[in-house]
C-alpha positions in Angstrom: 37.6 -3.4 -29.2 34.6 -3.4 -31.5 31.9 -0.8 -31.1 29.3 -3.1 -32.7 28.2 -4.2 -29.2 26.3 -0.9 -29.0 24.4 -1.7 -32.2 21.2 -3.7 -32.7 21.8 -5.2 -36.2 19.8 -8.4 -36.6 17.9 -7.8 -33.3 14.2 -7.5 -32.7 13.3 -4.8 -30.2 9.8 -4.3 -28.7 9.0 -0.9 -27.3 5.9 -0.7 -25.1 4.6 2.8 -25.2 6.7 3.8 -28.2 4.3 6.2 -29.8 5.3 9.3 -27.9 7.8 10.8 -25.4 10.7 8.8 -24.2 9.3 5.7 -25.9 9.2 7.3 -29.3 12.7 8.7 -28.8 13.8 5.1 -27.9 12.3 3.8 -31.2 14.2 6.4 -33.2 17.5 5.5 -31.5 16.9 1.8 -32.1 16.1 2.3 -35.8 19.3 4.2 -36.2 21.2 1.3 -34.6 19.9 -1.2 -37.0 17.1 -2.8 -34.9 13.8 -4.3 -36.2 11.4 -2.4 -34.0 7.9 -3.3 -33.0 5.8 -0.7 -31.1 3.1 -1.8 -28.7 0.8 1.2 -27.9 -2.8 2.3 -28.1 -1.9 4.6 -31.0 0.4 4.1 -34.0 3.9 5.6 -34.0 4.5 8.0 -36.8 7.7 6.3 -38.0 7.3 4.3 -41.2 10.2 2.0 -40.4 8.7 0.8 -37.2 6.1 -2.0 -37.0 3.0 -1.3 -34.9 0.7 -3.6 -32.8 -2.2 -2.1 -30.9 -2.0 -2.9 -27.3 -4.0 -1.4 -24.4 -2.2 -2.0 -21.1 -5.6 -1.7 -19.4 -6.8 -5.0 -21.0 -4.9 -8.3 -20.5 -6.5 -9.9 -23.5 -5.2 -7.1 -25.7 -1.7 -7.6 -24.4 -1.8 -11.3 -25.0 -3.1 -10.7 -28.6 -0.1 -8.4 -29.2 2.3 -11.1 -28.0 0.5 -13.6 -30.3 1.1 -11.3 -33.3 4.8 -10.9 -32.8 6.8 -12.8 -35.5 9.2 -14.5 -33.2 11.5 -14.1 -30.2 12.4 -10.7 -28.6 16.0 -9.7 -28.2 15.3 -6.4 -26.3 12.1 -5.3 -24.6 11.7 -1.7 -23.6 9.0 -0.9 -21.1 8.3 2.8 -21.6 4.6 3.4 -21.0 3.4 6.0 -18.5 0.4 8.1 -17.7 -0.7 10.6 -15.0 -4.5 10.6 -15.5 -6.7 13.3 -14.1 -5.0 13.6 -10.7 -2.1 11.1 -10.6 -4.3 8.3 -9.2 -6.5 5.4 -10.2 -6.6 1.7 -11.2 -6.0 2.6 -14.8 -2.9 4.4 -14.0 -1.5 1.4 -12.1 -2.5 -0.9 -15.1 -0.6 1.3 -17.6 2.4 2.3 -15.5 3.2 -1.1 -14.0 0.7 -4.0 -14.0 0.3 -4.3 -17.8 4.0 -3.9 -18.4 4.9 -6.5 -15.8 2.4 -8.9 -17.5 4.0 -8.4 -20.9 7.5 -9.1 -19.4 6.5 -12.2 -17.4 4.3 -13.6 -20.2 7.1 -13.1 -22.7 9.4 -15.1 -20.4 6.8 -17.8 -19.9 6.3 -18.1 -23.6 10.1 -18.1 -24.1 9.8 -15.1 -26.4 12.4 -13.6 -24.0 15.2 -16.1 -23.6 18.9 -16.5 -23.0 20.8 -13.4 -24.2 17.8 -11.1 -24.1 17.3 -8.0 -22.0 14.6 -5.8 -20.6 14.9 -2.1 -19.7 12.1 -0.2 -18.0 11.5 3.5 -17.3 11.0 4.1 -13.6 11.3 7.6 -12.2 12.8 9.8 -9.6 9.2 9.8 -8.3 9.7 6.2 -7.2 12.7 7.0 -5.0 11.0 6.1 -1.7 10.6 2.4 -2.7 13.0 1.2 0.1 11.1 3.2 2.8 7.8 1.5 1.7 9.4 -1.9 1.0 6.9 -4.1 3.0 3.8 -2.8 1.2 5.6 -2.7 -2.2 6.7 -6.4 -1.8 3.2 -7.3 -0.7 1.9 -5.9 -4.0 4.7 -7.5 -6.0 3.7 -10.9 -4.5 0.6 -10.9 -6.6 1.2 -13.6 -9.2 -0.6 -12.2 -12.2 -2.5 -9.4 -13.9 -5.9 -10.0 -12.3 -4.6 -10.4 -8.7 -2.5 -7.3 -9.1 -5.5 -5.3 -10.2 -7.6 -6.7 -7.3 -4.8 -5.7 -4.9 -4.8 -2.1 -6.2 -8.6 -2.0 -6.0 -8.4 -3.1 -2.4 -5.7 -0.6 -1.5 -6.8 2.8 -2.9 -4.1 4.5 -0.9 -1.5 2.9 -3.2 -2.9 3.5 -6.7 -0.9 6.6 -7.6 2.0 7.5 -9.8 4.5 7.4 -7.0 3.6 3.9 -6.0 3.6 2.6 -9.6 7.2 3.7 -9.9 8.2 2.4 -6.5 6.8 -0.9 -7.6 8.8 -0.8 -10.8 12.1 0.0 -9.1 11.6 -2.8 -6.5 10.5 -5.2 -9.3 13.8 -4.8 -11.1 15.7 -5.5 -7.8 13.4 -8.5 -7.0 13.4 -10.2 -10.4 17.0 -9.5 -11.7 18.5 -12.6 -10.0 15.8 -15.1 -11.1 15.9 -13.7 -14.6 19.7 -13.9 -14.7 19.4 -17.7 -14.1 17.5 -17.8 -17.4 20.0 -15.6 -19.2 17.8 -12.6 -19.2 18.9 -9.2 -18.0 16.6 -6.7 -16.3 17.4 -3.0 -15.6 15.7 0.4 -15.4 16.4 4.1 -15.7 15.1 6.6 -13.2 14.8 9.8 -15.1 14.8 13.2 -13.5 12.5 15.9 -15.0 12.2 15.3 -18.7 10.4 17.5 -21.2 7.9 15.0 -22.6 4.4 15.8 -23.7 3.2 14.1 -20.5 5.3 16.5 -18.3 4.3 19.6 -20.3 0.6 18.7 -19.8 0.8 18.8 -15.9 1.6 21.9 -14.0 2.9 20.1 -10.9 5.5 18.3 -13.0 6.6 21.5 -14.6 7.1 22.7 -11.0 9.6 19.9 -10.5 11.4 20.9 -13.7 11.6 24.5 -12.4 13.1 23.2 -9.1 15.6 21.1 -11.2 16.6 24.3 -13.1 17.0 26.2 -9.9 19.4 23.6 -8.4 21.2 22.4 -11.5 21.3 25.5 -13.6 20.3 23.5 -16.7 16.9 22.6 -18.1 15.3 19.2 -17.7 16.3 16.4 -20.1 15.0 15.9 -23.6 13.4 12.5 -24.4 16.4 11.7 -26.6 18.8 12.2 -23.6 16.8 9.7 -21.7 16.5 7.2 -24.6 20.3 6.7 -25.1 21.0 5.3 -21.6 17.9 3.1 -21.9 19.0 1.7 -25.2 22.5 1.1 -23.8 21.1 -1.0 -21.0 19.6 -3.5 -23.5 22.6 -3.6 -25.7 25.4 -6.2 -25.7 27.7 -3.4 -24.4 25.9 -3.8 -21.1 25.9 -7.6 -21.1 27.1 -7.8 -17.4 24.6 -5.2 -16.1 21.5 -6.5 -14.4 19.4 -5.4 -11.5 20.5 -1.7 -11.9 18.3 1.3 -11.6 20.3 4.2 -13.0 19.4 7.8 -12.1 19.5 9.8 -15.3 19.4 13.3 -13.9 22.8 14.9 -14.4 23.8 14.4 -10.8 20.6 15.8 -9.2 20.0 12.8 -7.0 23.6 12.4 -6.1 23.7 16.0 -4.9 20.8 15.4 -2.7 22.3 12.3 -1.2 25.5 14.1 -0.4 23.6 17.0 1.2 24.7 19.6 -1.3 21.2 21.0 -1.5 18.0 20.4 0.5 15.7 17.8 -1.0 12.8 16.0 0.6 14.0 12.7 -0.8 17.4 12.6 0.9 16.3 10.2 3.7 14.8 8.0 0.9 18.2 7.8 -0.8 19.8 6.6 2.4 17.1 4.0 2.8 17.6 2.8 -0.8 21.3 2.3 -0.2 20.7 0.0 2.7 17.5 -1.8 1.6 17.2 -5.6 1.8 14.8 -7.4 -0.5 13.6 -10.8 0.6 14.3 -13.7 -1.9 11.5 -14.6 -4.3 
């Protein structure tokens, strides 16, 4: 059995948020696997082999210009952007963490830049684990048809403009859109990283507290960006050509241990709800 299904030779990969953290690590892995890599970010990636297009997720026009500038179709789209902001809240946070990234995906599908045989992989989070508990409000948000209406929804619901909700929306989006995308020949998946030592995590004391809790329970440090990048790259490779609608916990068994009651965790009821969630058809 050939191992070339894991490679990206002759493929064009677009990495949204590829200038730092898990996104940058994803770019490095893709380059090593032979991909032609385009980074969409507000700042350039410091890798000469990667192409760069400036794209601010807080501005729809900027995203459309970036799609206009791509030289052709996309084989693999990686949705890696994330921010915390001043206090983990705000409309800009929602635009960067979900709304802008959803727009890029849906617009790329509409333009047929993403077509049969292509794949999308997003970075959700353990922080979005309560999506099934909050399903009615999450689905109400996801029912917004475009960038502008999603922004208006967030502005009208200030209780749902935080990091947690952005990741709940992303996890539910993967579940909601995987089947319609599959009918177009497009796969859609996500990873849900546990504590990962990115610049974003290191900049926020409360996230470092989560990593300390992880060390206490698992007796190992949080993941490196590279350890998160490899599963993400796998999901968009031909080696995963029958995987779609999956949100994979990349946390060395941390979530599984909570589900099985092997240590106390506030999210255990959420894991049970996730296992029994039903999402209405689109």
